[in-house]
One Martini backbone bead per residue (centre of mass of N, CA, C, O) as a GRO file, in nm:
protein
  255
    1UNK     BB    1   2.719   1.174   1.420
    2UNK     BB    2   2.542   1.126   1.672
    3UNK     BB    3   2.278   1.221   1.826
    4UNK     BB    4   2.141   1.375   2.063
    5UNK     BB    5   1.984   1.344   2.361
    6UNK     BB    6   1.685   1.398   2.445
    7UNK     BB    7   1.528   1.540   2.722
    8UNK     BB    8   1.268   1.347   2.707
    9UNK     BB    9   1.467   1.133   2.800
   10UNK     BB   10   1.385   0.953   3.076
   11UNK     BB   11   1.362   0.787   3.339
   12UNK     BB   12   1.245   0.459   3.425
   13UNK     BB   13   1.015   0.330   3.631
   14UNK     BB   14   0.965   0.004   3.695
   15UNK     BB   15   0.682   0.047   3.874
   16UNK     BB   16   0.550   0.249   3.623
   17UNK     BB   17   0.528   0.114   3.336
   18UNK     BB   18   0.319  -0.144   3.282
   19UNK     BB   19   0.573  -0.277   3.137
   20UNK     BB   20   0.814  -0.372   2.979
   21UNK     BB   21   1.085  -0.181   2.943
   22UNK     BB   22   1.143  -0.215   2.637
   23UNK     BB   23   0.859  -0.112   2.549
   24UNK     BB   24   0.887   0.173   2.658
   25UNK     BB   25   1.135   0.245   2.494
   26UNK     BB   26   1.013   0.192   2.218
   27UNK     BB   27   0.787   0.405   2.233
   28UNK     BB   28   0.976   0.648   2.269
   29UNK     BB   29   1.130   0.616   2.004
   30UNK     BB   30   0.886   0.630   1.816
   31UNK     BB   31   0.797   0.916   1.892
   32UNK     BB   32   1.061   1.057   1.801
   33UNK     BB   33   1.034   0.972   1.504
   34UNK     BB   34   0.745   1.073   1.445
   35UNK     BB   35   0.823   1.381   1.539
   36UNK     BB   36   1.128   1.430   1.401
   37UNK     BB   37   1.390   1.404   1.583
   38UNK     BB   38   1.434   1.151   1.383
   39UNK     BB   39   1.510   1.134   1.078
   40UNK     BB   40   1.539   1.011   0.788
   41UNK     BB   41   1.870   0.879   0.809
   42UNK     BB   42   1.920   0.923   1.098
   43UNK     BB   43   2.097   0.925   1.390
   44UNK     BB   44   2.153   0.767   1.675
   45UNK     BB   45   2.243   0.727   1.957
   46UNK     BB   46   2.396   0.548   2.154
   47UNK     BB   47   2.322   0.287   2.355
   48UNK     BB   48   2.455   0.405   2.605
   49UNK     BB   49   2.315   0.682   2.604
   50UNK     BB   50   2.023   0.579   2.607
   51UNK     BB   51   2.037   0.407   2.861
   52UNK     BB   52   2.109   0.641   3.047
   53UNK     BB   53   1.855   0.816   2.993
   54UNK     BB   54   1.648   0.577   3.083
   55UNK     BB   55   1.769   0.387   3.311
   56UNK     BB   56   1.896   0.136   3.158
   57UNK     BB   57   2.003  -0.123   3.016
   58UNK     BB   58   2.159  -0.220   2.735
   59UNK     BB   59   1.986  -0.473   2.694
   60UNK     BB   60   1.712  -0.328   2.694
   61UNK     BB   61   1.772  -0.133   2.465
   62UNK     BB   62   1.843  -0.351   2.252
   63UNK     BB   63   1.568  -0.487   2.243
   64UNK     BB   64   1.419  -0.244   2.125
   65UNK     BB   65   1.596  -0.211   1.872
   66UNK     BB   66   1.557  -0.492   1.752
   67UNK     BB   67   1.255  -0.455   1.690
   68UNK     BB   68   1.290  -0.207   1.501
   69UNK     BB   69   1.461  -0.358   1.297
   70UNK     BB   70   1.256  -0.588   1.232
   71UNK     BB   71   1.042  -0.343   1.141
   72UNK     BB   72   1.207  -0.123   0.966
   73UNK     BB   73   1.278   0.146   1.135
   74UNK     BB   74   1.563   0.037   1.175
   75UNK     BB   75   1.929   0.054   1.114
   76UNK     BB   76   2.225  -0.121   1.095
   77UNK     BB   77   2.574  -0.008   1.086
   78UNK     BB   78   2.868  -0.119   1.058
   79UNK     BB   79   3.057   0.093   1.266
   80UNK     BB   80   2.822   0.347   1.285
   81UNK     BB   81   2.523   0.248   1.368
   82UNK     BB   82   2.197   0.387   1.420
   83UNK     BB   83   1.912   0.419   1.193
   84UNK     BB   84   1.677   0.559   1.017
   85UNK     BB   85   1.491   0.430   0.792
   86UNK     BB   86   1.525   0.435   0.439
   87UNK     BB   87   1.372   0.464   0.154
   88UNK     BB   88   1.440   0.224  -0.105
   89UNK     BB   89   1.486  -0.004  -0.344
   90UNK     BB   90   1.565  -0.239  -0.157
   91UNK     BB   91   1.331  -0.216   0.045
   92UNK     BB   92   1.104  -0.247  -0.156
   93UNK     BB   93   1.186  -0.529  -0.264
   94UNK     BB   94   1.187  -0.673   0.020
   95UNK     BB   95   0.901  -0.556   0.161
   96UNK     BB   96   0.684  -0.452  -0.102
   97UNK     BB   97   0.778  -0.667  -0.327
   98UNK     BB   98   0.608  -0.982  -0.474
   99UNK     BB   99   0.709  -1.000  -0.777
  100UNK     BB  100   0.789  -1.279  -0.992
  101UNK     BB  101   0.922  -1.489  -1.181
  102UNK     BB  102   0.864  -1.826  -1.223
  103UNK     BB  103   1.196  -1.876  -1.195
  104UNK     BB  104   1.277  -1.642  -0.955
  105UNK     BB  105   1.304  -1.372  -1.077
  106UNK     BB  106   1.418  -1.070  -0.914
  107UNK     BB  107   1.305  -0.728  -0.969
  108UNK     BB  108   1.281  -0.418  -1.031
  109UNK     BB  109   1.062  -0.199  -1.150
  110UNK     BB  110   0.928  -0.032  -1.418
  111UNK     BB  111   0.786   0.294  -1.398
  112UNK     BB  112   0.473   0.407  -1.542
  113UNK     BB  113   0.295   0.683  -1.606
  114UNK     BB  114  -0.054   0.724  -1.685
  115UNK     BB  115  -0.200   0.879  -1.430
  116UNK     BB  116  -0.315   1.208  -1.287
  117UNK     BB  117  -0.565   1.271  -1.030
  118UNK     BB  118  -0.846   1.436  -0.906
  119UNK     BB  119  -1.069   1.304  -0.656
  120UNK     BB  120  -1.339   1.118  -0.534
  121UNK     BB  121  -1.383   0.902  -0.301
  122UNK     BB  122  -1.459   0.587  -0.253
  123UNK     BB  123  -1.575   0.350  -0.042
  124UNK     BB  124  -1.337   0.152  -0.033
  125UNK     BB  125  -1.110   0.362   0.015
  126UNK     BB  126  -1.236   0.502   0.258
  127UNK     BB  127  -1.231   0.260   0.446
  128UNK     BB  128  -0.920   0.205   0.433
  129UNK     BB  129  -0.854   0.530   0.519
  130UNK     BB  130  -1.071   0.663   0.713
  131UNK     BB  131  -1.296   0.787   0.532
  132UNK     BB  132  -1.510   0.966   0.319
  133UNK     BB  133  -1.713   0.959   0.086
  134UNK     BB  134  -1.587   1.228  -0.128
  135UNK     BB  135  -1.323   1.279  -0.060
  136UNK     BB  136  -1.026   1.401  -0.126
  137UNK     BB  137  -0.807   1.282  -0.396
  138UNK     BB  138  -0.538   1.084  -0.527
  139UNK     BB  139  -0.496   0.942  -0.858
  140UNK     BB  140  -0.277   0.669  -0.958
  141UNK     BB  141  -0.145   0.537  -1.263
  142UNK     BB  142   0.048   0.237  -1.315
  143UNK     BB  143   0.313   0.081  -1.500
  144UNK     BB  144   0.469  -0.240  -1.463
  145UNK     BB  145   0.791  -0.356  -1.550
  146UNK     BB  146   0.919  -0.687  -1.646
  147UNK     BB  147   1.143  -0.763  -1.861
  148UNK     BB  148   0.967  -0.558  -2.060
  149UNK     BB  149   0.692  -0.635  -1.919
  150UNK     BB  150   0.363  -0.591  -1.869
  151UNK     BB  151   0.229  -0.676  -1.531
  152UNK     BB  152   0.134  -0.406  -1.369
  153UNK     BB  153  -0.149  -0.247  -1.219
  154UNK     BB  154  -0.139   0.062  -1.051
  155UNK     BB  155  -0.357   0.195  -0.792
  156UNK     BB  156  -0.350   0.509  -0.634
  157UNK     BB  157  -0.478   0.627  -0.311
  158UNK     BB  158  -0.474   0.962  -0.179
  159UNK     BB  159  -0.486   1.178   0.063
  160UNK     BB  160  -0.494   1.513   0.015
  161UNK     BB  161  -0.417   1.615   0.307
  162UNK     BB  162  -0.136   1.452   0.317
  163UNK     BB  163  -0.061   1.565  -0.005
  164UNK     BB  164   0.024   1.851  -0.015
  165UNK     BB  165   0.166   1.947  -0.330
  166UNK     BB  166   0.102   1.719  -0.511
  167UNK     BB  167   0.225   1.654  -0.833
  168UNK     BB  168   0.294   1.530  -1.130
  169UNK     BB  169   0.580   1.642  -1.147
  170UNK     BB  170   0.676   1.551  -0.868
  171UNK     BB  171   0.622   1.252  -0.916
  172UNK     BB  172   0.785   1.208  -1.182
  173UNK     BB  173   1.065   1.350  -1.044
  174UNK     BB  174   1.149   1.145  -0.869
  175UNK     BB  175   1.451   0.980  -0.729
  176UNK     BB  176   1.277   0.737  -0.628
  177UNK     BB  177   1.061   0.602  -0.457
  178UNK     BB  178   0.748   0.649  -0.348
  179UNK     BB  179   0.814   0.613  -0.042
  180UNK     BB  180   1.041   0.821  -0.047
  181UNK     BB  181   0.864   1.060  -0.112
  182UNK     BB  182   0.686   1.051   0.136
  183UNK     BB  183   0.921   1.075   0.345
  184UNK     BB  184   1.093   1.336   0.237
  185UNK     BB  185   0.828   1.538   0.153
  186UNK     BB  186   0.587   1.438   0.390
  187UNK     BB  187   0.661   1.263   0.651
  188UNK     BB  188   0.591   0.958   0.537
  189UNK     BB  189   0.614   0.639   0.687
  190UNK     BB  190   0.623   0.328   0.572
  191UNK     BB  191   0.599   0.026   0.774
  192UNK     BB  192   0.336  -0.118   0.657
  193UNK     BB  193   0.103  -0.383   0.533
  194UNK     BB  194  -0.217  -0.458   0.401
  195UNK     BB  195  -0.339  -0.764   0.239
  196UNK     BB  196  -0.551  -0.856  -0.048
  197UNK     BB  197  -0.641  -1.146  -0.242
  198UNK     BB  198  -0.760  -1.207  -0.590
  199UNK     BB  199  -0.953  -1.333  -0.836
  200UNK     BB  200  -0.993  -1.207  -1.179
  201UNK     BB  201  -1.108  -0.994  -1.426
  202UNK     BB  202  -1.015  -0.796  -1.665
  203UNK     BB  203  -1.051  -0.486  -1.722
  204UNK     BB  204  -1.032  -0.233  -1.946
  205UNK     BB  205  -0.809  -0.073  -1.812
  206UNK     BB  206  -0.605  -0.301  -1.760
  207UNK     BB  207  -0.597  -0.411  -2.047
  208UNK     BB  208  -0.479  -0.152  -2.170
  209UNK     BB  209  -0.221  -0.122  -1.988
  210UNK     BB  210  -0.125  -0.446  -2.041
  211UNK     BB  211  -0.225  -0.580  -2.314
  212UNK     BB  212  -0.509  -0.714  -2.283
  213UNK     BB  213  -0.780  -0.905  -2.261
  214UNK     BB  214  -1.078  -0.879  -2.174
  215UNK     BB  215  -1.129  -1.118  -1.900
  216UNK     BB  216  -0.878  -1.212  -1.810
  217UNK     BB  217  -0.691  -1.363  -1.586
  218UNK     BB  218  -0.623  -1.222  -1.261
  219UNK     BB  219  -0.449  -1.051  -1.002
  220UNK     BB  220  -0.561  -0.903  -0.690
  221UNK     BB  221  -0.414  -0.640  -0.482
  222UNK     BB  222  -0.500  -0.504  -0.165
  223UNK     BB  223  -0.351  -0.207  -0.024
  224UNK     BB  224  -0.263  -0.090   0.308
  225UNK     BB  225  -0.078   0.170   0.405
  226UNK     BB  226   0.134   0.219   0.695
  227UNK     BB  227   0.199   0.399   0.973
  228UNK     BB  228   0.225   0.517   1.252
  229UNK     BB  229  -0.022   0.368   1.439
  230UNK     BB  230  -0.172   0.246   1.189
  231UNK     BB  231  -0.192   0.465   0.968
  232UNK     BB  232  -0.349   0.537   0.686
  233UNK     BB  233  -0.199   0.649   0.345
  234UNK     BB  234  -0.259   0.402   0.137
  235UNK     BB  235  -0.431   0.290  -0.160
  236UNK     BB  236  -0.378  -0.027  -0.336
  237UNK     BB  237  -0.421  -0.153  -0.673
  238UNK     BB  238  -0.304  -0.471  -0.786
  239UNK     BB  239  -0.269  -0.587  -1.120
  240UNK     BB  240  -0.185  -0.924  -1.229
  241UNK     BB  241   0.005  -1.088  -1.462
  242UNK     BB  242   0.035  -1.461  -1.438
  243UNK     BB  243   0.172  -1.606  -1.678
  244UNK     BB  244   0.500  -1.526  -1.580
  245UNK     BB  245   0.396  -1.447  -1.286
  246UNK     BB  246   0.434  -1.410  -0.924
  247UNK     BB  247   0.318  -1.424  -0.595
  248UNK     BB  248   0.559  -1.360  -0.328
  249UNK     BB  249   0.580  -1.480   0.019
  250UNK     BB  250   0.751  -1.436   0.321
  251UNK     BB  251   0.723  -1.634   0.605
  252UNK     BB  252   0.704  -1.563   0.963
  253UNK     BB  253   0.778  -1.635   1.307
  254UNK     BB  254   0.759  -1.528   1.604
  255UNK     BB  255   0.966  -1.573   1.911
   0.00000   0.00000   0.00000
């Protein structure tokens, strides 16, 4: 059953919105999701109920929902309604994982935990996360295997204050993806990410983790994962062995 419409959703006066009505509706829905009134995996009320609560047409309400679906905040399920998107393996593979074999084979990676430690954040990660160098952080190193081959060294840096209670045991025993862990246990939904890529030589740590010779060419992608309001929540350095695999990104232009 869809959730009841919160009383905070009130009619929007067209002359007071200061923006197209659907954008005002969209912002209100986003606030409700961010505040936890609609948790991950939870159902929204019907479009008719929401439109009535906002005092807008169903078409206006649908326009707002369409944008949130396109941004992977909401998901429609045929014949069942609209739900807050839950991070799972399929979403990770579709939205956040861009490495595939050179012949086009794409599959989810096997993730092996290499190390989990508490550190003081360095300047690069601090800048990406909006923190100060030296602030407490959690650093996690993972080895990602594709088709049985070690292909990616992932280093995750997480603000300790956002992930209080995260332990190596809790991380290792997660039941789904890392982003699912953030969402379901810490209330942090990764909505999108900013990435920068460059060519470099494998350092000794990456060489050891991936079984490469130090100095061989690799690709490095630095990602800042963002939650609602574009707040950074994770800084990730992915170093990729591109001998048999490539970084592939599907680009589209908004209409």
